[in-house]
C-alpha positions as CSV (number, residue, x, y, z in Angstrom):
1,M,-74.3,349.7,185.8
2,V,-71.3,349.0,183.7
3,G,-69.0,351.9,184.2
4,E,-71.4,354.8,184.0
5,D,-73.9,353.1,181.7
6,L,-77.2,352.0,183.1
7,V,-77.9,348.6,181.5
8,G,-80.5,345.9,181.8
9,T,-84.1,346.2,183.0
10,P,-84.7,348.1,186.3
11,Q,-86.7,346.4,189.1
12,S,-89.1,348.2,191.7
13,F,-89.4,347.4,195.4
14,S,-91.7,348.4,198.1
15,L,-90.5,349.6,201.5
16,P,-89.9,348.2,204.0
17,F,-87.8,345.5,202.3
18,D,-88.8,342.0,202.9
19,P,-85.6,339.9,203.4
20,A,-87.4,337.0,201.6
21,D,-87.3,339.0,198.4
22,F,-83.5,338.8,198.3
23,P,-81.2,338.1,196.6
24,K,-82.5,339.7,193.5
25,T,-81.3,338.7,190.0
26,F,-80.4,341.1,187.3
27,T,-79.3,340.3,183.7
28,L,-76.2,341.8,182.2
29,P,-76.8,342.1,178.4
30,A,-74.6,339.9,176.3
31,D,-73.3,342.9,174.4
32,Y,-71.2,343.9,177.4
33,T,-69.3,340.5,177.5
34,T,-68.4,340.1,173.8
35,N,-65.0,341.9,174.2
36,S,-62.2,340.8,176.4
37,G,-61.1,343.2,179.1
38,P,-61.8,344.5,182.7
39,V,-65.3,345.3,183.7
40,K,-66.5,347.5,186.6
41,L,-70.0,346.5,187.7
42,R,-72.3,348.1,190.3
43,Y,-75.9,349.0,190.9
44,R,-77.9,352.1,191.7
45,A,-80.8,352.5,194.1
46,M,-83.3,355.4,193.6
47,Y,-85.8,356.6,196.3
48,L,-87.9,359.8,195.8
49,G,-85.4,360.8,193.1
50,N,-82.3,360.5,195.2
51,P,-79.7,358.0,193.8
52,N,-77.2,355.9,195.8
53,Y,-74.5,353.6,194.3
54,S,-73.1,350.3,195.5
55,D,-69.5,349.6,195.7
56,P,-68.1,348.4,192.3
57,L,-67.4,344.8,191.5
58,D,-64.3,344.5,189.3
59,F,-64.0,341.4,187.1
60,Y,-62.4,340.4,183.7
61,V,-64.2,339.2,180.6
62,D,-62.1,336.5,178.9
63,T,-63.2,335.6,175.3
64,L,-59.7,335.0,173.8
65,A,-57.8,331.7,173.7
66,P,-54.1,331.8,174.5
67,N,-51.8,333.5,171.9
68,Q,-54.6,336.1,171.3
69,S,-56.5,333.3,169.5
70,Q,-53.9,333.2,166.8
71,P,-52.4,329.9,165.4
72,G,-49.3,328.9,167.3
73,R,-45.9,328.5,165.5
74,E,-45.1,325.0,164.3
75,L,-43.9,322.6,167.0
76,V,-40.2,321.8,167.3
77,L,-38.8,318.3,166.7
78,P,-35.5,316.8,167.9
79,A,-32.6,317.6,165.4
80,E,-32.2,314.0,164.3
81,V,-35.9,313.7,163.6
82,E,-35.9,317.0,161.8
83,A,-33.1,315.8,159.5
84,E,-34.1,312.1,159.0
85,G,-37.7,311.7,160.1
86,V,-38.8,309.3,162.8
87,T,-36.8,306.1,162.1
88,R,-37.0,302.7,163.5
89,E,-33.5,303.2,164.9
90,Y,-34.6,306.4,166.6
91,L,-37.6,304.8,168.2
92,D,-35.6,301.8,169.4
93,A,-33.0,304.2,171.0
94,N,-35.4,306.8,172.5
95,G,-38.7,305.1,172.9
96,S,-40.7,308.1,171.8
97,V,-40.4,311.5,170.1
98,Q,-40.4,314.7,172.2
99,L,-42.6,317.4,170.6
100,T,-41.7,320.8,172.0
101,I,-44.3,323.6,171.9
102,P,-42.8,327.0,171.2
103,D,-43.6,330.0,173.5
104,Y,-46.7,332.0,172.8
105,T,-48.3,335.2,174.1
106,D,-50.8,335.6,176.9
107,A,-49.8,332.4,178.6
108,K,-51.5,331.7,181.9
109,P,-51.4,328.8,184.4
110,G,-54.0,326.2,183.5
111,D,-53.5,326.6,179.8
112,V,-54.0,323.2,178.1
113,I,-52.0,322.1,175.0
114,K,-53.2,319.2,172.9
115,A,-51.1,317.7,170.1
116,Y,-52.4,315.9,167.0
117,A,-50.8,313.7,164.4
118,D,-52.7,312.9,161.3
119,A,-55.9,314.3,163.0
120,M,-55.4,311.9,166.0
121,E,-54.8,313.3,169.4
122,I,-51.4,312.0,170.6
123,G,-51.0,313.8,173.9
124,S,-51.8,316.8,176.1
125,F,-50.0,319.1,178.6
126,T,-51.4,321.4,181.3
127,R,-49.3,324.4,182.2
128,D,-48.9,324.7,186.0
129,D,-45.5,326.3,186.0
130,L,-45.0,328.8,183.1
131,T,-41.2,328.5,183.5
132,Q,-41.2,324.8,182.5
133,P,-40.6,323.6,178.9
134,M,-43.8,322.5,177.1
135,V,-43.1,318.9,175.9
136,I,-45.5,316.2,174.7
137,E,-44.3,312.6,174.2
138,W,-45.3,311.0,170.9
139,T,-45.2,307.3,171.4
140,E,-45.1,304.5,168.8
141,D,-48.6,303.3,169.6
142,K,-49.8,306.7,168.3
143,M,-48.0,306.0,164.9
144,P,-50.5,303.6,163.3
145,H,-48.9,303.6,159.9
146,E,-45.7,304.4,158.1
147,G,-45.6,307.6,156.1
148,N,-46.1,311.3,156.4
149,Y,-47.8,312.8,159.5
150,P,-48.9,316.5,159.7
151,L,-48.3,317.5,163.3
152,V,-50.4,320.3,164.9
153,Y,-51.4,321.5,168.4
154,T,-54.1,323.6,170.0
155,L,-54.0,326.1,172.9
156,A,-56.9,326.4,175.3
157,D,-57.2,328.4,178.6
158,R,-59.0,327.4,181.8
159,S,-62.1,329.2,180.5
160,E,-62.2,326.6,177.7
161,N,-61.4,329.1,175.0
162,I,-59.8,326.9,172.3
163,G,-57.6,328.6,169.7
164,P,-57.1,327.5,166.1
165,R,-54.7,324.8,165.1
166,S,-51.1,325.7,164.9
167,T,-49.0,325.8,161.8
168,Y,-48.5,322.3,160.4
169,K,-45.3,320.5,160.9
170,N,-44.8,317.6,158.5
171,V,-42.7,314.6,159.5
172,N,-42.1,311.2,158.0
173,V,-42.3,308.1,160.1
174,Y,-40.3,305.0,159.2
175,L,-41.4,302.0,161.3
176,T,-39.2,299.5,159.4
177,A,-35.5,299.1,159.9
178,A,-33.3,300.8,157.4
179,P,-31.4,298.9,154.7
180,A,-28.1,297.5,156.2
181,N,-25.0,295.6,155.2
182,L,-25.1,296.9,151.6
183,V,-22.3,295.3,149.5
184,P,-20.5,296.8,146.5
185,P,-22.2,296.4,143.2
186,K,-21.1,293.7,140.7
187,V,-20.8,294.1,136.9
188,P,-20.7,290.7,135.3
189,Q,-19.5,292.1,132.0
190,F,-16.4,293.4,133.9
191,D,-15.4,289.8,134.9
192,D,-12.8,289.9,132.1
193,G,-11.4,293.2,133.4
194,L,-12.7,295.5,130.7
195,I,-15.9,297.1,129.5
196,D,-15.5,297.0,125.8
197,L,-17.7,298.3,123.0
198,D,-20.0,295.3,122.9
199,D,-20.5,295.5,126.6
200,A,-21.4,299.2,126.4
201,Q,-23.7,298.9,123.4
202,E,-25.5,296.0,125.1
203,G,-25.9,298.2,128.2
204,V,-23.7,297.7,131.3
205,G,-25.6,295.6,133.8
206,V,-25.2,296.4,137.4
207,Q,-26.0,293.6,139.9
208,I,-27.2,294.4,143.4
209,D,-27.0,291.5,145.9
210,A,-29.2,291.0,148.9
211,Y,-28.9,293.2,151.9
212,D,-30.5,293.3,155.4
213,N,-33.9,294.8,156.1
214,H,-35.2,294.8,152.5
215,V,-38.9,295.6,152.3
216,P,-41.3,295.6,149.3
217,G,-41.1,298.9,147.5
218,D,-37.4,299.3,147.8
219,A,-35.7,300.5,144.6
220,V,-32.1,300.9,143.5
221,Q,-30.6,304.1,142.0
222,V,-27.4,303.5,140.1
223,F,-24.8,306.3,139.8
224,W,-22.2,306.6,137.0
225,A,-19.2,308.7,138.2
226,G,-21.5,310.2,140.9
227,V,-24.3,311.1,138.5
228,A,-27.7,309.3,138.8
229,V,-28.5,307.1,135.8
230,G,-32.2,307.1,134.9
231,V,-34.8,306.6,137.6
232,P,-34.8,304.2,140.6
233,V,-35.5,300.6,139.5
234,P,-37.9,298.6,141.7
235,I,-36.3,295.6,143.4
236,G,-38.4,292.5,142.7
237,G,-35.9,290.0,144.0
238,F,-32.2,289.3,144.4
239,P,-29.9,289.6,142.8
240,A,-31.5,292.8,141.4
241,F,-30.3,294.5,138.2
242,A,-30.1,297.9,136.7
243,T,-28.6,298.9,133.3
244,I,-26.3,301.8,132.4
245,P,-27.1,302.7,128.8
246,Y,-24.4,303.1,126.1
247,L,-24.9,306.8,125.8
248,T,-24.0,307.2,129.5
249,V,-20.9,305.0,129.2
250,R,-19.7,306.8,126.1
251,E,-20.5,310.2,127.7
252,T,-21.2,313.6,126.1
253,P,-19.0,314.9,124.6
254,A,-17.9,311.4,123.4
255,D,-15.0,309.9,125.4
256,T,-14.2,306.4,124.0
257,G,-11.3,305.9,126.4
258,P,-9.4,304.2,127.6
259,K,-10.8,305.5,130.9
260,Q,-11.8,304.6,134.4
261,K,-15.2,305.3,136.0
262,T,-16.8,304.4,139.3
263,V,-20.3,302.8,139.6
264,T,-22.2,303.1,142.9
265,Y,-25.7,302.7,144.0
266,S,-28.2,303.8,146.6
267,I,-31.3,302.0,148.0
268,V,-34.3,304.3,147.7
269,R,-37.1,303.8,150.1
270,G,-39.8,306.5,149.9
271,V,-38.1,309.8,150.2
272,R,-35.0,308.4,151.8
273,S,-31.8,307.1,150.1
274,F,-29.2,304.8,151.6
275,P,-25.9,304.9,149.6
276,E,-23.5,302.0,149.3
277,P,-20.2,303.7,150.1
278,T,-17.6,301.7,148.1
279,G,-18.8,301.1,144.5
280,I,-16.8,299.4,141.8
281,E,-14.2,301.0,139.5
282,L,-14.5,300.0,135.8
283,D,-11.9,300.1,133.1
284,I,-13.5,301.1,129.8
285,D,-12.2,301.1,126.2
286,L,-14.7,301.9,123.4
287,R,-12.1,302.7,120.6
288,V,-12.5,301.0,117.2
289,G,-10.6,300.6,114.0
290,G,-12.0,302.8,111.3
291,P,-14.3,305.8,111.7
292,D,-16.4,306.3,114.9
293,N,-20.1,305.8,114.6
294,P,-21.7,309.3,114.3
295,D,-24.8,308.0,116.0
296,P,-24.5,308.8,119.7
297,D,-26.6,305.8,120.6
298,P,-26.1,303.3,117.8
299,D,-27.7,299.9,117.3
300,P,-24.9,297.4,116.6
301,E,-27.2,295.3,114.4
302,V,-27.7,298.3,112.1
303,G,-24.0,299.0,111.9
304,N,-21.9,302.1,111.4
305,P,-23.2,304.4,108.6
306,A,-19.7,305.8,108.2
307,L,-18.6,302.5,106.8
308,A,-19.5,301.7,103.2
309,V,-21.6,298.6,102.4
310,V,-20.2,295.6,100.5
311,T,-21.5,294.6,97.1
312,V,-21.7,290.9,96.4
313,Q,-21.3,289.4,92.9
314,G,-22.1,285.9,91.8
315,A,-19.8,284.0,89.4
316,V,-22.3,283.9,86.6
317,S,-25.3,286.1,87.4
318,T,-25.0,289.7,86.6
319,A,-27.3,291.3,89.2
320,P,-25.5,292.5,92.3
321,N,-26.2,290.9,95.6
322,V,-27.8,287.9,94.0
323,I,-26.5,284.3,94.1
324,A,-28.8,282.5,91.6
325,P,-29.0,278.8,90.6
326,D,-26.6,279.5,87.7
327,D,-23.9,280.4,90.4
328,A,-24.2,277.1,92.1
329,G,-20.9,275.3,92.9
330,Q,-18.8,278.4,92.2
331,P,-17.2,281.1,94.5
332,A,-18.5,284.6,94.7
333,T,-16.8,287.9,95.4
334,A,-17.5,291.0,97.5
335,S,-16.0,294.4,97.3
336,V,-16.1,297.7,99.3
337,D,-14.5,301.0,99.3
338,L,-11.8,301.3,102.0
339,Y,-12.7,303.9,104.6
340,A,-10.5,307.1,104.9
341,G,-7.9,307.1,107.5
342,A,-7.3,303.3,107.6
343,V,-4.4,302.4,109.9
344,V,-1.8,299.8,109.1
345,G,-2.7,296.5,110.8
346,E,-6.5,297.1,110.9
347,V,-8.3,294.0,109.6
348,L,-11.5,293.9,107.7
349,H,-13.4,290.6,108.3
350,L,-16.1,289.6,105.8
351,L,-19.1,287.9,107.5
352,W,-21.4,285.7,105.4
353,N,-24.6,285.1,107.4
354,G,-22.5,285.9,110.5
355,V,-19.6,283.5,109.7
356,E,-16.2,284.9,108.7
357,V,-15.3,283.8,105.2
358,D,-12.4,286.1,104.2
359,T,-10.2,289.0,105.6
360,Y,-8.2,291.9,104.4
361,T,-5.4,293.5,106.4
362,V,-4.5,297.2,105.8
363,D,-0.9,297.5,104.8
364,G,-0.6,301.2,104.2
365,N,-0.1,301.0,100.5
366,E,-3.8,301.5,99.6
367,G,-4.3,304.7,97.7
368,T,-7.3,307.0,97.5
369,G,-10.4,305.2,96.3
370,F,-8.9,301.8,97.0
371,K,-11.4,299.0,96.8
372,V,-11.1,295.9,99.1
373,E,-11.9,292.6,97.4
374,F,-13.1,289.5,99.3
375,N,-13.5,286.0,98.1
376,I,-16.5,283.8,99.1
377,A,-15.9,280.1,98.7
378,W,-18.8,278.0,97.4
379,E,-18.6,275.9,100.6
380,A,-19.3,279.1,102.7
381,I,-22.3,279.9,100.4
382,E,-23.6,276.4,100.7
383,A,-23.2,276.3,104.5
384,G,-25.1,279.6,104.8
385,G,-28.0,278.2,102.8
386,N,-30.7,279.9,100.7
387,A,-32.3,283.1,102.0
388,A,-34.4,285.9,100.6
389,A,-32.2,288.3,102.5
390,L,-29.0,286.7,103.7
391,P,-27.0,289.3,105.8
392,V,-23.5,290.1,104.6
393,R,-21.3,292.7,106.3
394,Y,-17.7,293.2,107.4
395,V,-16.2,294.2,110.7
396,V,-13.1,296.1,111.4
397,S,-10.7,294.9,114.2
398,N,-7.6,296.7,115.5
399,A,-4.5,295.9,117.5
400,D,-5.4,298.0,120.6
401,N,-8.5,296.0,121.8
402,E,-11.1,293.5,120.8
403,N,-13.7,296.0,119.7
404,L,-15.3,295.5,116.3
405,N,-16.5,298.3,114.1
406,R,-19.5,296.8,112.2
407,S,-20.6,297.9,108.7
408,P,-24.2,298.2,107.7
409,I,-25.7,295.0,106.4
410,T,-26.1,294.1,102.7
411,D,-29.0,291.7,102.0
412,V,-28.1,289.1,99.5
413,A,-30.8,286.9,97.7
414,V,-29.4,283.4,97.7
415,S,-31.2,280.6,95.8
416,A,-28.3,278.6,94.4
417,V,-28.1,276.0,97.3
418,V,-30.0,272.8,96.7
419,V,-32.2,272.0,99.7
420,T,-33.4,268.4,99.9
421,L,-36.5,268.0,102.0
422,P,-37.2,264.6,103.8
423,A,-38.7,262.1,101.5
424,V,-42.5,261.5,101.3
425,T,-43.6,257.9,100.6
426,Y,-46.8,255.9,100.5
427,L,-47.4,253.4,103.2
428,N,-49.1,250.0,103.0
429,L,-48.2,249.4,99.3
430,Y,-49.0,246.1,97.6
431,D,-45.9,244.5,96.2
432,D,-46.9,243.3,92.8
433,P,-44.6,240.7,91.2
434,D,-44.6,242.6,87.9
435,E,-45.2,246.3,88.7
436,G,-43.5,246.4,92.1
437,P,-45.1,248.4,95.0
438,I,-48.5,249.8,93.9
439,I,-51.5,251.4,95.5
440,N,-54.5,249.0,95.5
441,C,-57.4,248.1,97.7
442,S,-55.1,246.6,100.3
443,T,-53.4,250.0,100.7
444,L,-56.6,251.6,102.0
445,R,-57.1,252.3,105.7
446,D,-60.0,253.5,107.8
447,D,-59.5,257.1,108.7
448,P,-59.0,257.4,112.5
449,L,-61.4,260.4,112.4
450,G,-64.2,258.2,110.9
451,T,-64.6,260.2,107.7
452,G,-64.0,257.3,105.3
453,K,-61.1,255.4,103.7
454,V,-57.7,257.0,103.2
455,I,-54.2,256.2,101.9
456,E,-51.5,257.0,104.4
457,V,-48.4,259.0,103.5
458,R,-45.2,259.1,105.6
459,V,-42.8,262.0,105.7
460,A,-39.3,261.0,107.0
461,G,-37.8,262.8,110.0
462,G,-34.5,264.6,110.4
463,E,-35.3,268.2,109.4
464,D,-35.9,270.4,112.4
465,R,-36.8,273.3,110.3
466,L,-40.1,271.7,109.4
467,A,-41.2,272.0,113.1
468,D,-44.2,274.2,113.8
469,Q,-44.6,275.4,110.3
470,E,-47.6,274.8,108.1
471,L,-46.6,272.5,105.2
472,T,-48.7,272.3,102.0
473,F,-49.2,268.9,100.5
474,N,-50.4,268.2,96.9
475,F,-51.8,264.9,95.7
476,Q,-52.4,264.5,91.9
477,G,-53.6,261.7,89.7
478,Y,-51.8,261.1,86.4
479,S,-52.4,258.9,83.4
480,D,-48.7,258.4,82.9
481,A,-45.8,257.2,85.1
482,A,-43.8,260.4,84.5
483,G,-46.5,262.6,86.0
484,T,-47.0,264.9,83.0
485,T,-50.7,264.3,82.2
486,P,-53.1,265.0,85.1
487,I,-56.4,263.2,85.5
488,D,-59.4,265.5,86.2
489,N,-60.9,265.7,89.7
490,T,-58.0,263.9,91.4
491,D,-56.0,266.9,92.7
492,Y,-56.1,267.4,96.5
493,E,-54.3,270.1,98.4
494,F,-54.1,270.1,102.2
495,T,-51.9,271.3,105.0
496,Y,-50.3,269.9,108.1
497,T,-48.1,271.4,110.9
498,P,-45.7,268.9,112.4
499,S,-44.4,269.3,116.0
500,A,-40.8,269.4,116.8
501,Q,-40.8,265.7,117.7
502,E,-42.6,264.8,114.5
503,A,-40.1,266.8,112.4
504,A,-37.3,264.9,114.1
505,S,-38.7,261.4,113.9
506,G,-41.2,261.6,111.0
507,F,-45.0,261.8,110.7
508,T,-48.0,260.5,108.8
509,V,-50.6,262.4,106.7
510,R,-53.6,261.0,104.9
511,V,-55.3,261.5,101.5
512,P,-59.0,260.6,101.2
513,Y,-59.7,257.7,98.9
514,D,-63.0,259.1,97.8
515,P,-63.0,261.0,95.4
516,Y,-59.3,261.7,94.7
517,V,-57.8,258.2,94.6
518,L,-61.0,256.6,93.4
519,N,-61.2,258.9,90.4
520,I,-57.8,257.6,89.2
521,R,-59.1,254.0,89.0
522,L,-56.1,252.8,86.9
523,G,-53.3,255.3,86.7
524,Y,-50.7,257.0,88.8
525,G,-50.8,259.0,92.1
526,G,-48.2,261.6,93.0
527,I,-47.6,263.2,96.4
528,K,-45.3,266.1,97.3
529,Y,-45.2,269.0,99.7
530,T,-43.8,272.5,100.1
531,A,-42.0,274.0,103.0
532,V,-40.4,277.4,103.7
533,I,-36.7,277.2,104.5
534,N,-34.8,280.4,105.2
535,E,-37.8,282.4,104.0
536,L,-37.8,280.7,100.6
537,P,-40.3,278.0,99.4
538,V,-38.8,274.6,98.8
539,L,-40.6,271.7,97.0
540,S,-40.0,268.1,98.0
541,A,-39.4,265.3,95.5
542,E,-42.6,263.8,94.2
543,E,-43.4,260.2,95.0
544,I,-45.4,258.6,92.1
545,R,-46.9,255.1,92.3
546,L,-49.2,253.0,90.1
547,V,-52.8,253.1,91.3
548,Y,-55.2,250.3,90.7
549,V,-58.5,250.5,92.6
550,E,-60.8,248.6,90.2
551,L,-62.0,245.1,91.0
552,P,-61.4,242.2,88.6
553,G,-64.4,241.1,86.4
554,G,-64.8,244.0,84.0
555,G,-67.9,245.3,85.7
556,G,-66.3,248.6,86.6
557,E,-66.5,248.0,90.3
558,T,-63.9,249.6,92.6
559,C,-62.5,249.2,96.1
560,P,-65.4,249.8,98.6
561,V,-65.7,253.2,100.1
562,R,-67.5,252.3,103.3
563,F,-66.0,251.0,106.4
564,R,-66.1,247.3,107.0
565,R,-68.7,246.4,109.6
């Protein structure tokens, strides 16, 4: 009987009892042990309808794990570990990490607590004295990797009722030593004591020197006046570099200075950051003569759109921004409207292909609509050379600093400068007493490639601009020494790309004898080539020589085509 309920299957016995029949076994249905709680158990004997009851047996049905089978609260870490994770320094100082299990309900002696890190059991604790703290040691050998570990524990009683896992406690483990001996950053552009406009527009480079305990994956985060600049930059080697962009240096709203700002950095490793405490203080001056650039992040090569562009005029040609062959040997001019608000002492410097060729100093007497005039000497034009789009601009300097305010560029088409390419000459000429050097049978050579006979042509060295560009050669037969009457089927165009060494010291090209020279028979052969200099095609002088490849005797025979065997 459970309480007053008759349960199970009754059993019958015959009197008198046989002691060998005892003890008798009865089965308590499982339904009566599914719920935790006290149970009063006894049995009833019936004889001729009269019942008699045994004394009760009191016991307790336990189906619940500790804490009423509810997940325990997250375990407690030491304060230093809570704040910084498990660091190399902490492990070296303490040897292990103490994990404290918080109190829970329904605790009993014999309860077993097991702790897990990243699903691996790291320790257990059996409660014998309920007054003692519940602490499990987490040792380094149970930290197989660096990174994040979810920590949990389970509660079990002596009846082996195991409760669910506790609330997770995440902790980071850092097995490597922290960065140490960080030194203040360096800014090479500040070696002269000032970050000027050019420095800022280039991007202020911050140099980070080597420190102790660097590991792969470390990154550097730079700070400008305490504010992080961009994202951390991975450190691939030392010195490491990060860049502070112009927009950060100029700031928003714009502050061109003069001013002082402090640059600092932190080493970022995972989720941790290790700041260098000192930093470097920079003096900054971005002021310019003339109007400020309205672009908050300008490209200095593009120039300041608030400055007018110059117009260049040749001495003879009428088209603006063109220096044509008719202008050769003569100076040109350039003009530009003076910007509003010009300050006495500001200087406009005209740059021809990047070289200063004239200046104008503001004297304060310029009226509204004043136009600045520059002179460009022919020597400056000649030194700049020809170009399809030669850059011309001016820059404005001022007395306060060395910053330059650059105008937009005007592209000028220059074709007035005579460019003389290295001479092209025939090799192995025959020196005839009457005609002088001529091309004849003795001039022919076997082609090194085995394709037949050739005449060899030499291009002199000394022009580095020929290096690594494809040159176009033209051979043509003529019936006259002036090269005005071409001979049919004698024109041959080919290309050659000299190396830097060949451009410096000279090189040889070859013209096939058959059919181009052979078809001349008795006449003249001209050779010339075209190169591109400063984006413009330039033609060399043509070398023309008498050609005679017939054999004496009047039979019409010519120099042999085949190789000599």
